[in-house]
C-alpha positions as a Python dict, from the first residue, in 0.01 Angstrom:
ca = {
    (1, 'M'): (0, 0, 0),
    (2, 'R'): (138, 338, -105),
    (3, 'L'): (32, 698, -51),
    (4, 'P'): (123, 980, -291),
    (5, 'G'): (499, 1049, -265),
    (6, 'R'): (484, 1376, -68),
    (7, 'L'): (269, 1220, 205),
    (8, 'N'): (464, 892, 243),
    (9, 'I'): (755, 1003, 462),
    (10, 'K'): (563, 1238, 694),
    (11, 'I'): (269, 1002, 749),
    (12, 'F'): (476, 691, 815),
    (13, 'E'): (722, 877, 1040),
    (14, 'F'): (432, 1004, 1244),
    (15, 'I'): (257, 664, 1255),
    (16, 'F'): (562, 462, 1353),
    (17, 'A'): (660, 719, 1615),
    (18, 'R'): (319, 685, 1775),
    (19, 'I'): (327, 304, 1751),
    (20, 'L'): (673, 277, 1905),
    (21, 'K'): (564, 493, 2197),
    (22, 'K'): (277, 256, 2267),
    (23, 'I'): (454, -73, 2198),
    (24, 'I'): (784, -4, 2380),
    (25, 'A'): (773, 124, 2738),
    (26, 'V'): (1082, 173, 2953),
    (27, 'N'): (1075, 51, 3311),
    (28, 'S'): (1222, 331, 3523),
    (29, 'K'): (1342, 92, 3802),
    (30, 'D'): (1541, -177, 3623),
    (31, 'N'): (1557, -19, 3274),
    (32, 'K'): (1432, -343, 3122),
    (33, 'L'): (1218, -346, 2812),
    (34, 'I'): (861, -457, 2875),
    (35, 'K'): (710, -625, 2571),
    (36, 'K'): (343, -559, 2480),
    (37, 'I'): (206, -797, 2223),
    (38, 'Y'): (-71, -671, 1986),
    (39, 'T'): (-313, -875, 1786),
    (40, 'V'): (-352, -787, 1420),
    (41, 'S'): (-697, -636, 1483),
    (42, 'K'): (-572, -436, 1782),
    (43, 'L'): (-271, -306, 1594),
    (44, 'T'): (-481, -218, 1290),
    (45, 'A'): (-733, -40, 1510),
    (46, 'E'): (-457, 158, 1681),
    (47, 'I'): (-310, 259, 1345),
    (48, 'K'): (-659, 356, 1219),
    (49, 'V'): (-715, 584, 1518),
    (50, 'I'): (-372, 744, 1481),
    (51, 'I'): (-406, 809, 1107),
    (52, 'E'): (-762, 941, 1116),
    (53, 'A'): (-684, 1166, 1413),
    (54, 'A'): (-360, 1299, 1261),
    (55, 'L'): (-499, 1379, 913),
    (56, 'P'): (-876, 1427, 932),
    (57, 'F'): (-900, 1615, 597),
    (58, 'V'): (-641, 1667, 324),
    (59, 'W'): (-632, 1812, -26),
    (60, 'I'): (-488, 1560, -274),
    (61, 'L'): (-386, 1605, -637),
    (62, 'G'): (-356, 1305, -864),
    (63, 'E'): (-470, 1110, -1170),
    (64, 'I'): (-766, 872, -1175),
    (65, 'S'): (-723, 508, -1281),
    (66, 'N'): (-918, 183, -1240),
    (67, 'L'): (-1249, 367, -1203),
    (68, 'R'): (-1535, 139, -1098),
    (69, 'I'): (-1904, 224, -1037),
    (70, 'P'): (-2090, -73, -884),
    (71, 'S'): (-2469, -95, -843),
    (72, 'S'): (-2449, 83, -507),
    (73, 'G'): (-2364, 408, -688),
    (74, 'H'): (-2035, 461, -499),
    (75, 'L'): (-1722, 551, -697),
    (76, 'Y'): (-1409, 337, -648),
    (77, 'F'): (-1082, 434, -814),
    (78, 'T'): (-708, 465, -766),
    (79, 'L'): (-542, 804, -737),
    (80, 'K'): (-180, 810, -852),
    (81, 'D'): (112, 1027, -954),
    (82, 'K'): (459, 941, -1087),
    (83, 'N'): (588, 790, -762),
    (84, 'A'): (292, 653, -565),
    (85, 'Q'): (-73, 559, -562),
    (86, 'I'): (-354, 526, -312),
    (87, 'K'): (-701, 377, -321),
    (88, 'A'): (-990, 621, -309),
    (89, 'L'): (-1367, 621, -306),
    (90, 'M'): (-1656, 863, -307),
    (91, 'F'): (-1994, 773, -161),
    (92, 'K'): (-2314, 810, -357),
    (93, 'G'): (-2436, 1104, -144),
    (94, 'Q'): (-2135, 1313, -241),
    (95, 'T'): (-2147, 1217, -610),
    (96, 'R'): (-2471, 1413, -649),
    (97, 'N'): (-2273, 1736, -614),
    (98, 'L'): (-2040, 1649, -903),
    (99, 'K'): (-2095, 1866, -1211),
    (100, 'F'): (-1884, 1640, -1436),
    (101, 'R'): (-1818, 1270, -1492),
    (102, 'L'): (-1505, 1106, -1365),
    (103, 'K'): (-1304, 899, -1613),
    (104, 'D'): (-972, 723, -1622),
    (105, 'G'): (-676, 947, -1691),
    (106, 'M'): (-848, 1262, -1556),
    (107, 'A'): (-636, 1479, -1329),
    (108, 'I'): (-833, 1598, -1027),
    (109, 'T'): (-794, 1791, -703),
    (110, 'G'): (-1007, 1671, -413),
    (111, 'L'): (-1076, 1716, -44),
    (112, 'G'): (-1094, 1392, 151),
    (113, 'R'): (-1015, 1217, 476),
    (114, 'L'): (-771, 930, 528),
    (115, 'N'): (-926, 599, 630),
    (116, 'L'): (-795, 253, 716),
    (117, 'Y'): (-1016, -31, 599),
    (118, 'E'): (-952, -288, 875),
    (119, 'P'): (-1071, -609, 707),
    (120, 'H'): (-815, -569, 428),
    (121, 'G'): (-565, -357, 620),
    (122, 'T'): (-551, -105, 335),
    (123, 'Y'): (-536, 270, 340),
    (124, 'Q'): (-774, 475, 131),
    (125, 'V'): (-902, 830, 85),
    (126, 'I'): (-1274, 900, 116),
    (127, 'F'): (-1343, 1208, -97),
    (128, 'E'): (-1599, 1470, -1),
    (129, 'Y'): (-1535, 1707, -293),
    (130, 'I'): (-1367, 1670, -632),
    (131, 'E'): (-1293, 1921, -906),
    (132, 'P'): (-1090, 1890, -1226),
    (133, 'K'): (-730, 2001, -1206),
    (134, 'G'): (-699, 2377, -1246),
    (135, 'T'): (-1064, 2441, -1168),
    (136, 'G'): (-980, 2594, -834),
    (137, 'A'): (-818, 2896, -996),
    (138, 'L'): (-1110, 2937, -1235),
    (139, 'Q'): (-1353, 2911, -947),
    (140, 'A'): (-1166, 3180, -754),
    (141, 'A'): (-1162, 3408, -1060),
    (142, 'Y'): (-1532, 3340, -1110),
    (143, 'A'): (-1611, 3436, -751),
    (144, 'Q'): (-1398, 3752, -765),
    (145, 'L'): (-1555, 3870, -1090),
    (146, 'K'): (-1902, 3793, -961),
    (147, 'T'): (-1841, 4003, -649),
    (148, 'K'): (-1692, 4289, -853),
    (149, 'L'): (-1983, 4308, -1098),
    (150, 'F'): (-2236, 4273, -818),
    (151, 'N'): (-2083, 4573, -636),
    (152, 'E'): (-2098, 4774, -959),
    (153, 'G'): (-2472, 4704, -988),
    (154, 'L'): (-2470, 4488, -1303),
    (155, 'F'): (-2695, 4227, -1138),
    (156, 'K'): (-2966, 4468, -1020),
    (157, 'E'): (-3322, 4385, -1120),
    (158, 'D'): (-3386, 4753, -1198),
    (159, 'C'): (-3137, 4734, -1486),
    (160, 'K'): (-3302, 4431, -1652),
    (161, 'R'): (-3534, 4476, -1948),
    (162, 'G'): (-3851, 4275, -1991),
    (163, 'V'): (-3854, 3999, -2249),
    (164, 'P'): (-4112, 4073, -2524),
    (165, 'F'): (-4421, 3853, -2518),
    (166, 'L'): (-4421, 3793, -2894),
    (167, 'P'): (-4096, 3901, -3064),
    (168, 'A'): (-4102, 3965, -3438),
    (169, 'K'): (-3747, 3832, -3477),
    (170, 'I'): (-3514, 3625, -3259),
    (171, 'S'): (-3134, 3616, -3291),
    (172, 'M'): (-2940, 3319, -3152),
    (173, 'I'): (-2573, 3359, -3059),
    (174, 'T'): (-2447, 3001, -3044),
    (175, 'S'): (-2243, 2737, -3219),
    (176, 'P'): (-2416, 2618, -3537),
    (177, 'A'): (-2252, 2274, -3515),
    (178, 'G'): (-2398, 2156, -3185),
    (179, 'S'): (-2729, 1994, -3106),
    (180, 'V'): (-2834, 2295, -2901),
    (181, 'V'): (-2929, 2507, -3199),
    (182, 'H'): (-3127, 2225, -3361),
    (183, 'D'): (-3321, 2158, -3040),
    (184, 'M'): (-3406, 2527, -3003),
    (185, 'L'): (-3513, 2560, -3368),
    (186, 'N'): (-3735, 2252, -3338),
    (187, 'I'): (-3900, 2386, -3023),
    (188, 'I'): (-3954, 2734, -3171),
    (189, 'D'): (-4093, 2587, -3494),
    (190, 'R'): (-4324, 2359, -3297),
    (191, 'R'): (-4448, 2637, -3068),
    (192, 'F'): (-4471, 2918, -3324),
    (193, 'P'): (-4422, 2822, -3691),
    (194, 'N'): (-4291, 3087, -3932),
    (195, 'M'): (-4113, 3276, -3653),
    (196, 'A'): (-3820, 3476, -3792),
    (197, 'V'): (-3505, 3326, -3638),
    (198, 'E'): (-3149, 3440, -3709),
    (199, 'I'): (-2848, 3225, -3612),
    (200, 'W'): (-2528, 3417, -3541),
    (201, 'P'): (-2251, 3155, -3541),
    (202, 'V'): (-1976, 3193, -3278),
    (203, 'K'): (-1733, 2977, -3088),
    (204, 'V'): (-1871, 2891, -2744),
    (205, 'Q'): (-1541, 2774, -2595),
    (206, 'G'): (-1173, 2791, -2661),
    (207, 'Q'): (-962, 3064, -2810),
    (208, 'N'): (-1139, 3376, -2950),
    (209, 'A'): (-1476, 3262, -2809),
    (210, 'E'): (-1513, 3575, -2592),
    (211, 'A'): (-1425, 3811, -2877),
    (212, 'Q'): (-1673, 3648, -3115),
    (213, 'I'): (-1958, 3666, -2861),
    (214, 'V'): (-1886, 4032, -2785),
    (215, 'S'): (-1862, 4114, -3155),
    (216, 'A'): (-2197, 3943, -3220),
    (217, 'L'): (-2367, 4144, -2944),
    (218, 'H'): (-2226, 4473, -3075),
    (219, 'A'): (-2331, 4393, -3433),
    (220, 'L'): (-2687, 4298, -3335),
    (221, 'N'): (-2729, 4612, -3125),
    (222, 'K'): (-2589, 4827, -3405),
    (223, 'R'): (-2835, 4679, -3658),
    (224, 'A'): (-3125, 4696, -3407),
    (225, 'D'): (-3349, 4480, -3625),
    (226, 'T'): (-3419, 4204, -3375),
    (227, 'D'): (-3646, 4197, -3069),
    (228, 'L'): (-3474, 3926, -2864),
    (229, 'I'): (-3125, 3771, -2834),
    (230, 'I'): (-3063, 3420, -2700),
    (231, 'I'): (-2709, 3327, -2594),
    (232, 'A'): (-2696, 2947, -2575),
    (233, 'R'): (-2462, 2651, -2543),
    (234, 'G'): (-2471, 2306, -2385),
    (235, 'G'): (-2334, 2203, -2049),
    (236, 'G'): (-1971, 2153, -1958),
    (237, 'S'): (-1707, 2203, -1696),
    (238, 'L'): (-1605, 2539, -1557),
    (239, 'E'): (-1323, 2550, -1811),
    (240, 'D'): (-1568, 2488, -2095),
    (241, 'L'): (-1793, 2772, -1977),
    (242, 'H'): (-1505, 3015, -1925),
    (243, 'A'): (-1608, 3240, -2214),
    (244, 'F'): (-1943, 3307, -2048),
    (245, 'N'): (-1771, 3389, -1717),
    (246, 'S'): (-1550, 3659, -1869),
    (247, 'E'): (-1581, 4029, -1784),
    (248, 'T'): (-1590, 4144, -2147),
    (249, 'V'): (-1890, 3925, -2229),
    (250, 'A'): (-2067, 4030, -1908),
    (251, 'R'): (-2026, 4401, -1982),
    (252, 'A'): (-2135, 4354, -2344),
    (253, 'V'): (-2451, 4177, -2224),
    (254, 'F'): (-2518, 4454, -1972),
    (255, 'K'): (-2477, 4730, -2236),
    (256, 'S'): (-2708, 4558, -2485),
    (257, 'Q'): (-3022, 4757, -2566),
    (258, 'I'): (-3195, 4439, -2687),
    (259, 'P'): (-3333, 4198, -2421),
    (260, 'I'): (-3113, 3890, -2375),
    (261, 'I'): (-3199, 3540, -2254),
    (262, 'S'): (-2899, 3347, -2123),
    (263, 'A'): (-2923, 2968, -2175),
    (264, 'V'): (-2576, 2839, -2091),
    (265, 'G'): (-2518, 2488, -1957),
    (266, 'H'): (-2753, 2272, -1757),
    (267, 'E'): (-2986, 2363, -1471),
    (268, 'T'): (-2708, 2350, -1210),
    (269, 'D'): (-2466, 2562, -1417),
    (270, 'Y'): (-2460, 2931, -1330),
    (271, 'T'): (-2242, 3172, -1526),
    (272, 'I'): (-2174, 3545, -1497),
    (273, 'C'): (-2370, 3585, -1821),
    (274, 'D'): (-2677, 3439, -1645),
    (275, 'F'): (-2664, 3702, -1369),
    (276, 'V'): (-2617, 3998, -1606),
    (277, 'S'): (-2873, 3894, -1869),
    (278, 'D'): (-3236, 4002, -1858),
    (279, 'L'): (-3362, 3644, -1813),
    (280, 'R'): (-3186, 3316, -1730),
    (281, 'A'): (-3310, 2989, -1875),
    (282, 'P'): (-3197, 2665, -1706),
    (283, 'T'): (-3138, 2501, -2046),
    (284, 'P'): (-3139, 2611, -2411),
    (285, 'S'): (-3464, 2421, -2467),
    (286, 'T'): (-3626, 2615, -2186),
    (287, 'A'): (-3497, 2939, -2341),
    (288, 'A'): (-3676, 2852, -2666),
    (289, 'E'): (-3996, 2791, -2471),
    (290, 'L'): (-3961, 3120, -2285),
    (291, 'A'): (-3887, 3314, -2604),
    (292, 'V'): (-4210, 3237, -2792),
    (293, 'P'): (-4560, 3142, -2681),
    (294, 'Q'): (-4768, 2858, -2824),
    (295, 'K'): (-4918, 2980, -3150),
    (296, 'N'): (-5209, 2736, -3129),
    (297, 'E'): (-5283, 2851, -2775),
    (298, 'L'): (-5275, 3214, -2892),
    (299, 'H'): (-5518, 3136, -3175),
    (300, 'L'): (-5744, 2953, -2933),
    (301, 'R'): (-5720, 3236, -2682),
    (302, 'C'): (-5798, 3494, -2952),
    (303, 'R'): (-6105, 3296, -3057),
    (304, 'E'): (-6218, 3268, -2697),
    (305, 'L'): (-6168, 3641, -2644),
    (306, 'S'): (-6349, 3719, -2969),
    (307, 'V'): (-6648, 3506, -2871),
    (308, 'A'): (-6649, 3653, -2521),
    (309, 'L'): (-6625, 4008, -2663),
    (310, 'K'): (-6912, 3948, -2904),
    (311, 'T'): (-7123, 3799, -2626),
    (312, 'K'): (-7054, 4088, -2390),
    (313, 'M'): (-7115, 4349, -2663),
    (314, 'Q'): (-7443, 4187, -2761),
    (315, 'S'): (-7548, 4167, -2397),
    (316, 'R'): (-7459, 4535, -2347),
    (317, 'I'): (-7647, 4637, -2663),
    (318, 'D'): (-7956, 4447, -2546),
    (319, 'R'): (-7933, 4603, -2202),
    (320, 'L'): (-7897, 4954, -2345),
    (321, 'R'): (-8186, 4892, -2587),
    (322, 'D'): (-8411, 4787, -2298),
    (323, 'R'): (-8306, 5094, -2103),
    (324, 'L'): (-8378, 5317, -2404),
    (325, 'D'): (-8722, 5165, -2445),
    (326, 'N'): (-8791, 5225, -2076),
    (327, 'L'): (-8681, 5587, -2104),
    (328, 'V'): (-8897, 5638, -2415),
    (329, 'D'): (-9200, 5507, -2227),
    (330, 'R'): (-9129, 5744, -1937),
    (331, 'L'): (-9074, 6047, -2164),
    (332, 'R'): (-9355, 6314, -2141),
    (333, 'D'): (-9487, 6553, -2407),
    (334, 'P'): (-9204, 6799, -2475),
    (335, 'V'): (-9445, 7091, -2546),
    (336, 'R'): (-9565, 7098, -2185),
    (337, 'D'): (-9212, 7079, -2061),
    (338, 'V'): (-9115, 7367, -2291),
    (339, 'Q'): (-9405, 7582, -2161),
    (340, 'D'): (-9316, 7503, -1802),
    (341, 'F'): (-8953, 7590, -1864),
    (342, 'R'): (-9060, 7914, -2039),
    (343, 'L'): (-9264, 8019, -1734),
    (344, 'K'): (-8975, 7928, -1508),
    (345, 'T'): (-8743, 8127, -1732),
    (346, 'D'): (-8964, 8437, -1715),
    (347, 'D'): (-8993, 8410, -1339),
    (348, 'C'): (-8619, 8361, -1300),
    (349, 'T'): (-8554, 8659, -1532),
    (350, 'M'): (-8774, 8888, -1322),
    (351, 'R'): (-8622, 8768, -997),
    (352, 'L'): (-8279, 8807, -1145),
    (353, 'G'): (-8356, 9167, -1251),
    (354, 'R'): (-8484, 9260, -906),
    (355, 'S'): (-8195, 9093, -737),
    (356, 'L'): (-7952, 9265, -969),
    (357, 'A'): (-8107, 9610, -912),
    (358, 'L'): (-8104, 9555, -535),
    (359, 'Y'): (-7747, 9435, -554),
    (360, 'I'): (-7640, 9740, -755),
    (361, 'Q'): (-7821, 9982, -519),
    (362, 'R'): (-7668, 9823, -210),
    (363, 'H'): (-7320, 9837, -356),
    (364, 'R'): (-7377, 10197, -478),
    (365, 'E'): (-7469, 10306, -124),
    (366, 'R'): (-7168, 10124, 10),
    (367, 'L'): (-6951, 10294, -252),
    (368, 'A'): (-7085, 10639, -158),
    (369, 'W'): (-7024, 10573, 210),
    (370, 'R'): (-6672, 10452, 142),
    (371, 'T'): (-6608, 10753, -88),
    (372, 'E'): (-6716, 10996, 181),
    (373, 'K'): (-6512, 10818, 441),
    (374, 'L'): (-6216, 10814, 208),
    (375, 'F'): (-6257, 11187, 139),
    (376, 'L'): (-6262, 11260, 510),
    (377, 'N'): (-5953, 11055, 555),
    (378, 'N'): (-5785, 11198, 247),
    (379, 'P'): (-5413, 11225, 329),
    (380, 'I'): (-5384, 11555, 135),
    (381, 'G'): (-5644, 11721, 365),
    (382, 'L'): (-5470, 11579, 668),
    (383, 'V'): (-5140, 11718, 546),
    (384, 'E'): (-5294, 12062, 482),
    (385, 'N'): (-5455, 12067, 830),
    (386, 'H'): (-5125, 11972, 988),
    (387, 'L'): (-4946, 12239, 785),
    (388, 'K'): (-5197, 12499, 910),
    (389, 'K'): (-5147, 12382, 1266),
    (390, 'L'): (-4773, 12396, 1214),
    (391, 'E'): (-4792, 12752, 1080),
    (392, 'Q'): (-5012, 12857, 1374),
    (393, 'L'): (-4768, 12701, 1616),
    (394, 'R'): (-4479, 12879, 1443),
    (395, 'Q'): (-4655, 13217, 1467),
    (396, 'N'): (-4749, 13159, 1830),
    (397, 'T'): (-4394, 13057, 1909),
    (398, 'F'): (-4261, 13371, 1740),
    (399, 'L'): (-4502, 13591, 1939),
    (400, 'Y'): (-4415, 13417, 2264),
    (401, 'I'): (-4041, 13454, 2195),
    (402, 'T'): (-4083, 13827, 2098),
    (403, 'K'): (-4290, 13901, 2407),
    (404, 'D'): (-4041, 13722, 2628),
    (405, 'L'): (-3751, 13911, 2470),
    (406, 'L'): (-3925, 14247, 2534),
    (407, 'H'): (-3991, 14149, 2891),
    (408, 'K'): (-3631, 14039, 2939),
    (409, 'K'): (-3505, 14363, 2776),
    (410, 'S'): (-3718, 14576, 3010),
    (411, 'T'): (-3593, 14383, 3311),
    (412, 'L'): (-3240, 14420, 3186),
    (413, 'G'): (-3286, 14800, 3152),
    (414, 'E'): (-3414, 14832, 3508),
    (415, 'I'): (-3125, 14624, 3643),
    (416, 'S'): (-2877, 14824, 3434),
    (417, 'A'): (-3019, 15152, 3574),
    (418, 'K'): (-2985, 15021, 3926),
    (419, 'L'): (-2634, 14905, 3857),
    (420, 'Y'): (-2551, 15238, 3695),
    (421, 'A'): (-2689, 15425, 3997),
    (422, 'L'): (-2482, 15214, 4234),
    (423, 'N'): (-2163, 15234, 4025),
    (424, 'P'): (-1883, 15390, 4239),
    (425, 'T'): (-1748, 15572, 3935),
    (426, 'E'): (-2074, 15764, 3897),
    (427, 'I'): (-2066, 15858, 4266),
    (428, 'L'): (-1711, 15988, 4232),
    (429, 'S'): (-1812, 16196, 3929),
    (430, 'R'): (-2055, 16383, 4148),
    (431, 'G'): (-1762, 16512, 4366),
    (432, 'Y'): (-1718, 16234, 4612),
    (433, 'S'): (-1387, 16057, 4675),
    (434, 'I'): (-1251, 15746, 4841),
    (435, 'T'): (-972, 15774, 5099),
    (436, 'R'): (-747, 15475, 5167),
    (437, 'T'): (-443, 15409, 5380),
    (438, 'I'): (-104, 15345, 5233),
    (439, 'P'): (17, 15080, 5173),
    (440, 'D'): (-257, 14842, 5305),
    (441, 'T'): (-531, 15031, 5110),
    (442, 'C'): (-788, 15025, 5386),
    (443, 'I'): (-1081, 15263, 5325),
    (444, 'I'): (-1105, 15540, 5588),
    (445, 'T'): (-1452, 15584, 5734),
    (446, 'D'): (-1354, 15718, 6076),
    (447, 'C'): (-1110, 15999, 6148),
    (448, 'N'): (-993, 15825, 6455),
    (449, 'S'): (-855, 15541, 6247),
    (450, 'V'): (-574, 15767, 6112),
    (451, 'S'): (-295, 15959, 6284),
    (452, 'M'): (-158, 16300, 6224),
    (453, 'G'): (90, 16324, 5940),
    (454, 'Q'): (-11, 15978, 5804),
    (455, 'E'): (-3, 15959, 5428),
    (456, 'L'): (-334, 15865, 5263),
    (457, 'E'): (-451, 15805, 4907),
    (458, 'V'): (-755, 15994, 4785),
    (459, 'I'): (-926, 15839, 4481),
    (460, 'L'): (-1114, 16087, 4265),
    (461, 'A'): (-1337, 16043, 3960),
    (462, 'K'): (-1032, 16122, 3751),
    (463, 'G'): (-704, 16025, 3912),
    (464, 'S'): (-588, 16004, 4279),
    (465, 'L'): (-402, 16217, 4534),
    (466, 'R'): (-138, 16144, 4798),
    (467, 'V'): (-199, 16361, 5099),
    (468, 'A'): (-87, 16382, 5457),
    (469, 'V'): (-319, 16433, 5756),
    (470, 'K'): (-285, 16793, 5883),
    (471, 'G'): (-574, 16786, 6116),
    (472, 'K'): (-888, 16589, 6221),
    (473, 'T'): (-1242, 16707, 6289),
    (474, 'K'): (-1495, 16480, 6461),
    (475, 'N'): (-1861, 16503, 6351),
    (476, 'G'): (-1823, 16800, 6106),
}
């Protein structure tokens, strides 16, 4: 039994190290080896526990050979590389998730767990997931592009156009050599004969497939003579569907002004083109069914609608005729109605005249009252009145100021006369004089206040004299 070369050394070193620790134990007292004998079942069970605990899940790359599919539905095969091989299996429950068929010589990458089958004592890998070699990188690119376009809003429902109910022309972008196009043409011809269908041949995988699909979309949108575009191809692996998972094709589909149905792969296959297109069909055959309705059903529906329309119209006509007959029976002589309306018209005319005259008189009185009130409150009159009052106030102010000035002038004259009468200069001019001592200039009012020979100053109306006391006379 051999594992793939890179796992051999590490796995067996780990296994034998664990087995030696359990089989050989050292006695610490006498340092003698104590032998523990295992049965084959016990040893195999111990190895099984060690292996399954050490490597619960591993990714393994290898080539399939000796593939067998018994009636149980499980897959048995050998996985090998240049230096080693290991038995492998995949249970029926996990095979339902496979999107491709395994075959001898196929290189795969898978996730599985190591297992020891005790009855045979053989190692094997039980796979949980398998993908073709190289698919992991494509899957990662697919997921990254899907996230990028989703964030840009290319998958939003608001951006999708509705597929026409009955297109006048359908254009198919597909490979003309495959069975897909023939199946779609047969279905369209069976559902709606004489439908105008255009086949735009392109490569659906391999080199230049993306460029041809993008070119076809641009050409159809430039011509703008078709109502619906179907992009179709059969199923395949992720590598086969790579053209429909490319960014250029996705953006060309998003920019298309013509509605697009994406029918790429089988029901379980989802491509970027499916998310960007206006409608996704699980299979190309389903796309053909979604593109056109059943012509026979449309004819039958039109006949049913025609019969129903005729029936409803006839019923409505009969109902309206009965209603008209009923109204005719209830209709009175129009001459009497005309006379009655004439009398009503005369009465309304008279009442209208009286009401109008009363209305005019009432509004005329109101107008006169408002005119008088407006005249009384005329701002020009108010301004003139205020100007008159202002002029009167100005004149009164002038009179009051003049009168006050005269009064003040008279008072001033009286005070000036009094001051003039009391002015010492005037008194001196009448012959009086003022005698003062020298040098302290005290005015002499008593002869006893001076001494004989004392010099005095006599102030006259004009000038002054320096005199000496020669004698004194008391009381005259």
